N, C-alpha and C positions, 0 to 999 in steps of 0.2 A: 311455372307452377311452384318450383322450390322457393322462389323469391316471395310469392304470395303466401306460401305456407309459413315462411320465416317471419314475414310481416305480421300475419295473424297471430303467431305465437307470441311475438313481442307485445302486441297491443293487448292481448288478453292475459299477459303474465307479468305481474308487477315485479316479481323476483328477477326476471330476465331484463327488464328495464333498468332496475337498480344495478345489476351486475354490469350491464353495458355502460352505464354512466361511470361506474367506478373505473372500468378499464380505460375509458376515454379521458377521465380526469388526470391520469398519469401524464400523458403527453402535454396536456394543457399546463400542468404544473411545471414541466420541463421548459416550456416556452418562457416562463418568467424566472425560473430558478437558475438555470445555467448561464444565461446572459448576465444576471445579477452577480454571479460568482466571478465570471471572467471580466466583468466591467468594474470590479472592485467595490460594488455596493454591499457585498457580503464577504466576510472573512472566512478562511478555512478553519473555523472553530466549532465549538459544540452546537451553536445555534444553526449554522449552515449545514453541518454534516450529520447532525443527529435530530435536532428539534424540528426542523422544517420537514424532513421526510416523515417523521412521526406525526406531524400535524396533518399530513395526508392520510397516513395509514390508520391511525386510531379512529378518527371520525368515520372513515369508510368501514372499518370493522363493525363499529356500533350500528351504523346505518344498515349494513347487510344483515346483522343479527336481528334488528327490529323488523326487517322485511322477510323474516323466516327463512333466511339462507343458512344452510348448515355451516358448521365451524370449518370443515376442510374445504368446502366450496368457497367460503369467505377468504380463507388464507390464499387459495389459488387465485382468486380474483384480484386481491390486493397485490399479490406478487406479479400477476399479469400486468397490472397497471404500472407498477414500478419498472418492470421489464420494458414496457412500451415507452416509458419516459426515457430510459437509457437508449433505446433504439432511436428515439427522436433526437437525442443529443448527438448520437453518432451520425445520423443522416444530415443534421444541420451543421455538422463540423464544429460543435461546441466543445467536444471532448474526445479523447482517444479510447480505443477499445479496451486496452489493458486496465486503465484506471477506472473505466466504467464497470468492468467485471469485478475488480476489487471493492469498489464502492457499493456495488449492488449486493455483494455477499454480506457486507456490514449492515446495510440498511434492511435487507430482507431478514437477517438474523434478529436484529433489534425489533423490527416490526412484528415478527412471529412471536417473540417472547412477550412483548407488550400486549399484543392482541390476545394471546392465549390467557395471560393473566387477567385481562379485563373480562374476557368471556367467562372464565372460571369464577371470578368475583360476582358477576351478574347472575350466573346460574345458581351459585350458592345463596345469594341474597333472595332470589325468587323462590328457591326451594324452602328457605326458612320462612319466607312470608306466607307460602301456601300452608305450611304446617303450623304456623303461628306459634313457633317455639323459639325461645331465646330472644335476645335483643336484636332488633332489625337494624343492624349497623352495616352500612355498605363499606366494602374494602376499597372502593374506587378512590376516595380521598387519600388513603394511606399509600396506595400504589402510585398515584399521581405525585405525591410528595416525594417518594423514593426516587422516581424517575427524574423529577426536577432537580433534586439534590445531586444525583449522579451526573446530570448534564451540566449543572452549574460548576461542578468541580473539574473544570477543564484545565489541564496544564498548558502553560504558554509555550513551552518547548521541552524537549527531552533530549539530553545529551547521552549518547550511546558509545560504548567501547566494545568493539568486536575483535576477538582474539582467535587466531588460528595458528596451529603448530604443525610442523612436519619434521620427520627425521631424515637426515641426509648423510649418506656415506661418503663424506668428503671433508677436507680440512677447511678451517675458516678462510684461509687465503684463496681457496678455490671457489668459495661461495661469494666472497665480498665483491668481485667485479660485476657479478650478475645483479647485485642490488643497485648498482649505479646505472648500468646500461643493459637493457633487455629488449631486443628487437624481434619483430615478426612473431608476436604472440598469436596463437591460433584463436579463431573466433569461438566464443561460447555458444553452444548450440541448444541450450534449454529454451523452452517456450518463452519464458519471460524476456530473455535477451533477444530472441528472434522477433519479439513484439516491440522492441525499441529500447530496452534498458541499456544504459551505458556500460561498456566493458573496456578494459585496457587493450591497446594494440601494440604499443612499444613504450619504452622509457629511456630517456637520455639525460645525462648529467653534464652540465657545462661548468667547469671550474673544479677546484679541489678545496676540501675543508669546509668549515662553517661559513655560510654565506653563498655557497655554490647553488646554482639554479638547476632544479630537476624538473624536466617536463615529461608528463605522462600523457601520451596521445590516446584519447578515448574514442570510442566509436561515434561520439557526439561532438567532439572537439578536444581542445588541449587544456589540461589541468596543470597550472604552474605551481611549483613548490620551491621553497627555500630550505636548504639544509641548516638545521639548528643544532644538530649533534652529529659529530663525525669521529668515529673511532674504528679505523680499519681493522677488519677481522673480528670486530666485537659488536658494534651497534651503529645504526644509521637512523637519525631522527629528522623529520621534516615537518614544516607547517605549510598549509595550502594558502597560496596567495590569490588564486582565482580558479574558477572551475566552470565548465560548460553546463548545459542542462543535464540532469541526471538520467533523462531518457528522451527519446524522440518518439512521440506518440504515434501509434499506428491507427490510421483511419482509412478505410477503403474508399471513402468519398472525397478525400483531399487532405492536404496538409493542415494540421491544427497546432495552435500554440496556446494551450490553456495557461492561466496565470500561475497555477501551482507548480509549474516547472521551474520557476525562478524563486530562489530564496527559501523554499520550504524544506529542502533537504540539503544541508551544507556540510561538506567534509572540512574539518579543521586541522588535523595533524595526524601523523602516523609514526610508528616506530618499528624498525626491523632489528631484531636482536639475535645474535649467533651465540649459542650456548654449547661449548664442547662437551661431547659425551664419549670420551675415549680419544685415542690417537688419530683415528681416521673417521670419526663420526661426530656429527653435530645435530643440534636441534635448532631449527630456525623458527622464530616466533614473530608473527606479524600482527601488530596492534593498530587498529584504525579507529579514529574517533570522528563522530559526525553529530550534527544537531538536526532534530526533526521538529518541525513546527506545524504539525497537523494533528487534529483531534479525532478520535481518541488514540493516544500514542500506543496504548497497550495492544491495539489492533494493528495499526500501521507498521509498528516496529517488527511484527511477525514477518511482514513482507520485506522490509528494508534490511533487517538483520540477515535474512536468508540470502538476499542478493549480494550483500557485502561479503558474506561467508563464501559464496560461490566464487566471487572474484578473487578473494584471498587464496582460496584453495587452488584455483587455476594458476595464479602467479607463483605460489610456492612450489607447485608441482613442476612448473617449467624451470624454476631455479634449480630444483633438485635434479632434473634431467640433465641440465647443462653442466652443473657443477660436478656431478658424478661422471659425465662424459669427459670433462677436463682432467679429472683425476686418472681415468683409465688411459687417456692419450698421453699423460705425463706432462701436460702443459701447466 
């Protein structure tokens, strides 16, 4: 009986049919969208990460509105379709959970803003038409133009410098050895790292002076670095020669290797500077530079900067702990 009642409701309710189609259209879009991304047919640029999701969301908003579906019902329906698309990508092992969550936040936010603007523009136009007051000019072309300009102005890459500082009650000579070799770093326990983001486990330097090789063992592999600035007790500068994936995607249905894990977030160089602040106190400054090749950078750097900042903070805290312990023990 419940099945018959649901069937009858759908048959006699156009709104329900439209909403059901919008929900099912999300997974159908995912079946073409994610394989095209991972296959290299789409780049991680403004078209793939913004325009295509909006090509689903905006027509669906307009269709729902023309079918007399309310604004909040329409928003929830479109969000449901996008969520089902993400679930499809997870189940089919096209993408990992953390990246899907971050991408869904971006797409849902942009879809909501665009959908509400379109809804408001149409409502205003219809109200003006009913009252027959003022020029009957639709705001849709203006909005569409602004959205198009925003999408077209996609940066190819964004170079970022993340700087973190810490005060250490130790002398420069007590701090310097820990910049070269730092073993058995405790794992980072925040949700992002538990979901697969890379974090350092240990650091070892082979050789002395400029040209020495510094290897940083990450949770995803080894990052090889070459020393390009060597000033004992003062500063250590390095350039990155090679690096592993920035994260190991979590997917409960199996191992995944999406294409964006390679080459879209690249660390280039770093600088550790010791600044004396008295006879037995110093400030340690950690500057790390990386390139991000994903659009829109203003959004994705919110995540990447936060991750880098957490890594720097954890490394500096461990250097502080060990340098101050060395000072106390008199070594």
